[in-house]
C-alpha positions as a printed Julia matrix, in Angstrom:
476×3 Matrix{Float64}:
 -33.28  -17.73  23.44
 -31.01  -14.99  22.89
 -31.32  -12.08  25.25
 -29.75   -8.86  24.9
 -28.99   -5.62  27.04
 -30.82   -2.82  25.79
 -29.62    0.49  26.62
 -32.73    1.91  25.72
 -34.69    0.13  28.34
 -31.76   -0.56  30.71
 -32.85   -4.28  30.95
 -32.05   -7.56  29.17
 -34.87   -8.49  26.37
 -35.51  -11.33  24.03
 -34.15  -10.67  21.1
 -36.69  -10.82  18.27
 -35.59   -9.12  14.76
 -38.01   -6.94  13.07
 -38.02   -9.17   9.75
 -38.0   -12.93  10.17
 -34.63  -14.3    9.61
 -33.06  -10.97   8.96
 -30.84   -8.88  11.3
 -30.09   -5.37  10.47
 -26.97   -3.85  12.41
 -25.71   -0.28  12.23
 -22.45    0.24  14.08
 -20.51    3.51  14.57
 -17.28    3.37  12.93
 -14.18    5.42  13.07
 -13.62    9.17  12.5
 -10.6     8.61   9.92
  -8.58   11.26  11.35
  -6.0     9.28  13.41
  -4.55    6.06  13.8
  -7.29    3.92  16.08
  -6.19    3.11  19.5
  -6.62   -0.24  21.04
  -9.87    0.87  22.69
 -11.52    1.6   19.31
 -10.29   -2.09  18.13
 -12.41   -3.52  21.0
 -15.6    -2.04  19.88
 -14.73   -3.31  16.1
 -13.9    -6.91  17.78
 -17.05   -7.12  19.76
 -19.45   -6.11  17.15
 -17.72   -8.47  14.7
 -18.4   -11.23  17.14
 -22.15  -10.3   17.82
 -22.53  -10.41  14.11
 -20.92  -13.61  13.87
 -22.92  -15.22  16.46
 -26.16  -14.15  15.0
 -25.1   -15.84  11.84
 -24.32  -18.77  13.67
 -27.8   -18.94  14.9
 -28.98  -18.78  11.32
 -29.85  -15.14  10.69
 -28.87  -13.1    7.45
 -27.06  -10.29   8.78
 -26.89   -6.85   7.12
 -24.03   -5.35   8.62
 -23.2    -1.45   8.21
 -19.93    0.34   9.69
 -19.53    3.89   8.64
 -16.69    6.09   8.04
 -17.04    9.67   9.39
 -14.84   11.51   6.88
 -15.85   15.21   7.67
 -15.75   17.07  10.95
 -14.06   19.2   13.16
 -11.27   16.73  13.61
 -10.79   15.72  10.35
 -10.49   19.47   9.17
  -8.23   20.21  11.95
  -5.83   17.26  11.44
  -5.71   17.67   7.44
  -4.83   21.43   8.05
  -1.75   20.24  10.41
  -0.54   18.08   7.82
  -1.19   20.24   4.79
  -3.37   17.75   2.81
  -6.72   17.59   1.9
  -9.62   16.26   4.13
  -9.95   13.69   1.54
  -6.53   12.6    1.29
  -6.37   12.35   5.17
  -9.53   10.18   5.03
  -8.03    7.99   2.25
  -5.02    7.43   4.58
  -6.75    6.48   7.59
  -9.36    4.09   6.13
  -6.52    2.1    4.95
  -5.36    1.7    8.31
  -8.65    0.94   9.59
  -8.84   -1.89   6.62
  -5.25   -3.31   7.7
  -6.4    -3.38  11.33
  -9.51   -5.17  10.28
  -7.54   -7.82   8.56
  -5.45   -8.3   11.15
  -7.97   -8.63  13.81
  -9.83  -10.93  11.39
 -13.03   -8.75  11.22
 -15.62  -10.02   8.59
 -15.99   -7.38   5.77
 -19.06   -4.88   6.68
 -21.82   -5.29   4.12
 -21.02   -1.65   3.14
 -18.79    0.92   4.9
 -20.56    4.13   3.74
 -18.81    7.49   3.9
 -20.42   10.84   5.48
 -19.44   12.75   2.22
 -21.15   10.09   0.08
 -24.68   11.26   1.6
 -24.64   14.95   1.86
 -27.9    15.23  -0.41
 -29.66   12.65   2.25
 -28.4    14.74   4.95
 -29.6    17.95   3.54
 -33.06   16.31   2.87
 -33.16   15.13   6.51
 -32.33   18.5    7.97
 -34.99   20.18   5.94
 -37.69   17.66   7.25
 -36.68   18.55  10.79
 -37.0    22.29   9.8
 -40.27   21.89   8.19
 -41.66   19.69  11.24
 -40.64   22.54  13.67
 -37.74   20.84  15.31
 -35.1    22.91  13.92
 -34.13   26.48  12.94
 -31.68   28.15  10.83
 -29.35   31.01  12.0
 -26.96   32.71   9.61
 -26.18   29.45   7.46
 -26.13   27.14  10.56
 -28.85   24.74  11.33
 -29.54   23.48  14.73
 -32.05   20.99  16.27
 -34.28   22.56  19.01
 -34.12   20.1   21.94
 -37.01   21.99  23.67
 -39.21   21.0   20.79
 -38.57   17.45  21.3
 -40.03   16.01  24.7
 -38.62   12.65  24.37
 -35.07   14.07  24.52
 -32.95   11.91  26.76
 -34.89    8.63  26.19
 -31.61    6.86  25.58
 -29.16    8.37  27.96
 -31.55    9.26  30.78
 -29.62   12.48  31.42
 -30.91   15.41  33.52
 -31.08   18.29  30.55
 -30.93   21.06  33.3
 -27.63   19.35  34.62
 -24.61   21.69  33.93
 -22.45   18.76  33.3
 -24.87   17.69  30.26
 -24.81   20.96  28.83
 -20.91   21.12  29.0
 -20.84   17.9   26.85
 -22.79   19.92  24.14
 -20.8    22.02  21.69
 -20.78   25.69  22.72
 -22.24   28.23  20.1
 -23.57   31.75  20.77
 -26.23   31.49  17.89
 -28.15   28.67  19.75
 -31.64   29.46  21.19
 -30.78   27.25  23.81
 -26.98   25.77  24.64
 -28.41   21.96  24.93
 -29.36   22.47  21.11
 -27.12   20.62  18.71
 -25.86   21.59  15.02
 -27.55   19.8   12.02
 -25.8    21.88   9.28
 -22.71   24.35   9.7
 -22.26   27.39   7.42
 -18.95   27.56   5.42
 -15.99   28.6    7.05
 -12.68   29.75   5.29
 -10.49   26.65   4.23
 -13.12   24.09   5.12
 -14.96   21.81   2.46
 -18.18   22.79   1.68
 -21.45   21.77  -0.15
 -24.44   23.66  -1.62
 -27.65   23.66   0.63
 -30.73   25.83   1.04
 -29.0    27.7    3.76
 -26.06   28.47   1.6
 -22.57   26.62   1.55
 -21.72   24.55   4.59
 -21.18   20.81   5.75
 -23.1    18.48   8.09
 -23.05   18.4   11.89
 -21.56   15.1   13.21
 -24.71   13.52  14.38
 -26.51   13.97  11.13
 -24.5    11.22   9.14
 -25.54    8.34  10.99
 -29.45    8.89  11.08
 -29.1     9.29   7.52
 -27.03    6.32   6.49
 -28.83    3.96   8.77
 -32.2     4.87   7.13
 -30.52    4.81   3.82
 -28.83    1.2    3.87
 -31.13   -0.52   6.58
 -34.66    1.32   6.67
 -36.29    2.24   9.64
 -36.67    0.79  12.23
 -33.8    -1.57  12.29
 -32.67   -4.05  14.88
 -29.39   -3.05  16.42
 -27.46    0.03  16.66
 -24.11   -0.65  17.95
 -20.92    1.54  19.53
 -18.94    2.44  22.59
 -20.7     3.83  25.68
 -19.21    7.24  25.06
 -21.58    7.6   22.13
 -24.85    7.08  24.27
 -24.66   10.95  25.0
 -24.81   13.14  22.93
 -24.37   10.84  19.52
 -26.96    8.36  19.87
 -29.25   10.44  21.76
 -29.27   13.13  19.05
 -29.44   10.34  16.29
 -32.93    9.21  17.71
 -34.05   12.85  18.2
 -33.22   13.53  14.64
 -34.72   10.41  13.14
 -37.79   10.78  14.98
 -38.27   14.37  14.17
 -37.5    13.93  10.59
 -39.27   10.46   9.82
 -42.01   10.47  12.32
 -40.87    7.41  14.24
 -40.64    7.24  17.89
 -38.28    4.2   17.85
 -35.96    4.04  14.86
 -33.8     1.28  16.34
 -35.17   -1.6   18.32
 -31.98   -2.45  20.34
 -29.16   -0.39  21.34
 -25.95   -2.05  22.26
 -22.91   -0.33  23.93
 -19.49   -1.84  24.42
 -17.46   -1.05  27.81
 -14.34    0.82  27.54
 -10.79   -0.22  27.77
  -9.19    1.19  30.66
  -5.75    1.71  32.21
  -5.51    1.66  36.08
  -9.69    1.96  35.97
  -9.4     5.4   33.75
 -11.3     5.22  30.38
  -8.53    5.24  27.54
  -8.88    7.74  25.14
  -6.9    10.29  22.95
  -7.95   13.5   25.02
  -6.17   11.91  28.08
  -3.02   10.79  26.28
  -3.33    7.26  28.22
  -3.55    5.29  25.01
  -1.74    2.85  22.76
  -2.77    2.66  19.14
  -4.03   -0.56  17.51
  -1.01   -0.67  15.37
   1.56   -0.47  18.07
  -0.33   -3.32  19.9
  -0.68   -5.48  16.72
   3.09   -4.83  15.67
   4.17   -6.47  19.19
   1.94   -9.04  19.77
   0.27  -12.23  17.96
  -2.7   -10.8   15.98
  -5.1   -13.59  17.11
  -3.97  -13.33  20.7
  -4.95   -9.71  20.46
  -8.4   -10.4   19.2
  -8.76  -12.94  21.72
  -7.79  -10.48  24.65
 -10.43   -7.8   23.04
 -13.27  -10.42  23.19
 -12.3   -12.03  26.33
 -14.5    -9.91  28.9
 -18.14   -9.42  28.81
 -18.68   -6.72  26.09
 -20.72   -4.33  28.36
 -18.08   -3.92  30.84
 -14.73   -2.18  31.09
 -11.84   -4.37  30.09
  -8.29   -3.37  31.72
  -5.55   -2.96  29.23
  -2.19   -4.01  30.55
   0.75   -6.16  29.19
   0.03   -8.8   31.64
  -3.46   -9.5   29.97
  -2.14   -9.44  26.45
   0.6   -12.1   27.71
  -2.21  -13.94  29.4
  -4.18  -14.21  26.02
  -0.88  -15.5   24.04
  -0.78  -18.21  26.78
  -4.55  -18.87  26.52
  -4.29  -19.08  22.57
  -1.26  -21.5   22.89
  -3.45  -23.86  25.05
  -5.96  -23.91  22.21
  -3.34  -24.26  19.38
  -1.51  -27.21  21.4
  -4.91  -28.99  21.72
  -5.23  -28.86  18.06
  -1.92  -29.65  17.42
  -2.37  -32.9   19.82
  -5.7   -33.9   18.05
  -4.1   -33.82  14.79
  -1.11  -35.81  15.66
  -3.07  -38.29  17.55
  -5.26  -38.54  14.15
  -2.1   -39.12  12.21
  -1.24  -42.09  14.55
  -4.52  -43.67  14.51
  -4.86  -43.41  10.68
  -1.47  -45.1   10.38
  -2.01  -47.97  12.97
  -5.77  -48.47  12.89
  -8.54  -47.48  15.27
 -11.56  -48.53  16.78
 -14.76  -47.18  18.65
 -14.36  -47.28  22.43
 -16.05  -45.76  25.57
 -13.75  -42.77  25.21
 -15.02  -41.94  21.87
 -18.47  -41.97  23.41
 -17.63  -39.55  26.29
 -15.78  -37.36  23.76
 -18.83  -37.43  21.3
 -21.09  -36.36  24.45
 -18.47  -33.69  25.33
 -18.9   -32.24  21.73
 -22.58  -31.93  22.32
 -22.02  -30.4   25.82
 -19.81  -27.69  24.66
 -22.03  -26.47  21.99
 -24.81  -26.33  24.24
 -22.89  -24.56  26.95
 -21.25  -22.25  24.49
 -24.71  -21.01  23.07
 -26.19  -20.91  26.52
 -23.38  -18.46  27.4
 -23.81  -16.44  24.14
 -27.42  -16.36  24.39
 -27.09  -14.6   27.7
 -26.17  -11.12  26.17
 -23.32  -12.41  24.39
 -21.17  -13.57  27.48
 -17.84  -14.29  25.89
 -16.33  -15.26  29.19
 -18.69  -18.13  29.69
 -18.05  -19.16  26.24
 -14.49  -19.49  26.32
 -15.02  -21.38  29.94
 -17.18  -24.01  27.78
 -14.48  -24.11  25.45
 -11.49  -24.98  28.04
 -13.79  -27.68  29.62
 -14.05  -29.27  26.12
 -10.26  -28.89  25.51
  -9.87  -30.9   28.58
 -12.1   -33.72  27.63
 -10.06  -33.61  24.49
  -6.64  -34.05  26.18
  -8.04  -36.71  28.25
  -9.32  -38.74  25.26
  -5.92  -38.45  23.33
  -4.63  -40.42  26.17
  -7.14  -43.47  25.61
  -7.41  -45.94  22.81
  -9.9   -44.48  20.49
 -11.29  -43.78  17.06
  -9.95  -40.93  14.51
 -13.76  -40.02  13.27
 -14.83  -38.46  16.82
 -11.34  -36.56  16.97
 -11.97  -35.07  13.42
 -15.55  -33.81  14.84
 -13.94  -32.34  17.99
 -11.77  -30.27  15.81
 -14.49  -29.27  13.66
 -16.57  -28.1   16.69
 -13.62  -26.24  18.45
 -12.89  -24.66  15.36
 -16.5   -23.56  14.53
 -17.14  -22.45  18.27
 -13.74  -20.44  18.6
 -14.32  -19.02  15.42
 -17.42  -17.12  16.36
 -14.91  -15.2   18.5
 -12.9   -14.63  15.46
 -10.24  -16.93  16.08
  -9.05  -19.21  13.26
  -7.2   -22.22  14.82
  -7.0   -23.8   11.38
  -4.57  -21.11  10.2
  -1.1   -22.18  10.11
  -0.19  -18.37  10.09
   1.02  -17.66  13.72
   1.91  -14.29  12.63
   5.3   -14.26  11.46
   5.22  -10.53  11.55
   4.3   -10.22  15.26
   7.05  -12.81  15.99
   9.63  -10.86  14.06
   8.53   -7.97  16.34
   9.01   -9.69  19.53
  12.36  -11.23  18.29
  13.64   -7.54  17.42
  12.32   -6.37  20.67
  14.56   -9.1   22.48
  17.43   -8.45  20.6
  17.19   -4.63  21.11
  16.67   -4.91  24.94
  19.68   -7.49  25.28
  21.95   -5.05  23.31
  21.0    -2.27  25.68
  21.53   -4.46  28.81
  25.13   -4.92  27.21
  25.4    -1.14  26.65
  24.53   -0.51  30.27
  27.05   -2.94  31.53
  29.4    -1.33  29.49
  28.69    2.29  31.05
  28.82    0.82  34.33
  32.31   -0.35  33.89
  33.27    2.98  32.22
  33.62    0.88  28.6
  31.99    4.28  27.02
  33.56    3.26  23.67
  31.34    0.11  23.5
  28.29    1.62  24.76
  28.64    4.54  22.07
  29.42    1.95  19.37
  26.04   -0.17  20.31
  24.23    3.1   20.26
  25.59    4.34  17.09
  25.36    0.73  15.45
  21.58    0.73  16.41
  21.02    4.43  15.1
  22.26    3.12  11.58
  19.68    0.42  11.73
  17.12    3.1   12.34
  16.77    2.23  15.91
  17.04    5.57  18.13
  18.09    4.96  21.77
  17.38    7.72  24.28
  18.65    7.81  27.77
  16.18    8.93  30.56
  16.39    8.87  34.29
  14.48    5.6   34.29
  16.78    4.0   31.84
  17.27    3.7   28.14
  14.33    3.94  26.0
  14.16    2.99  21.98
  11.99    3.33  18.89
  12.29    2.78  15.21
């Protein structure tokens, strides 16, 4: 029986979908104003894995991932670049889709955009105001937190705590500093739409309540996102949906992935301690990156460092080597003939055992580390079998089982593409760093002509070398 940790109840619960054999999932997607960082990519990969496992269990999954394509960050970035908000969204949606392909994310059932649901948002805000849970001031509309006694049900926050209020957008028009914007009146240079309160645009939180209801109905099964969204975003979603549509629990299970950390500190753009997903994927095997991102239990923090990525590369290589060994053994057996043996029986039993162990781990709140441990126990059994005399049929079955189970984690071991682009990037990195070592040696021996020649030649190739107190750095 699958159990999931529900943020709403703070405990593991049996997973029972609201509709038999159908699971409806809404995951908060990116605000498409910038390049996603690798922490965002963890959320993408985690929920793709959850979706894959539910499909493996036989459920038909409706999987919605939205694009936030209108908010303050979008407007500010578009103004900085001198382009429209729509063009900015197009640019970074394309970047997301490239990253999704490289991380082997299954396409969502649909990727709705906030700007495609303005009429739905206005309708929801009207219902909230009509039901006495919102108020309008000079073209802005706010949710009245004091009128919703269940506010805080998800985050378990103390509404009177100053730190709670500090996380809510300040605005002198509010009746209470804890209230949040449902609709924002028009400002010069901003996109706007007609509404009963004048021209304006949605508040950030409104879009997900509307799109979840539009595509999945209410209530639906799972709402996912990073832990940083619990408050205020997901808390506000519950308040909005409940106040507008008269439903106490619009979502049955709330699942939140842990942060990617650097030296135990949350990775975030505001702290400037992040690497973009593009930077990481350009320099490492794509499947190794995916393996790293799902290697930890999804609800716990995962520390990001070069060593962890290199370990993922080695882990992936072990899996690939096992598959290559099996295929080589099958080729030999097909040429020389094979017969069943006790080794075949042991491997057939191991195939059943790994499936049972994998399922037991994943049924425990999608415990991917436990699932990977089962896979590597199975690989050891395979390696033992290939040293014994046995038949080809059981080896083919072992590849099928291994491929199916590791595929749930988003790894395609049958693919012969080992990411030539990443391999090329690694090769380029090695060559440039070797040349910079030669340049440093030349400088130490006062052969400045050679040192300058190396720097200038790299510059002609589009590689900029900068000398710092900690040594030379380079970028393309």
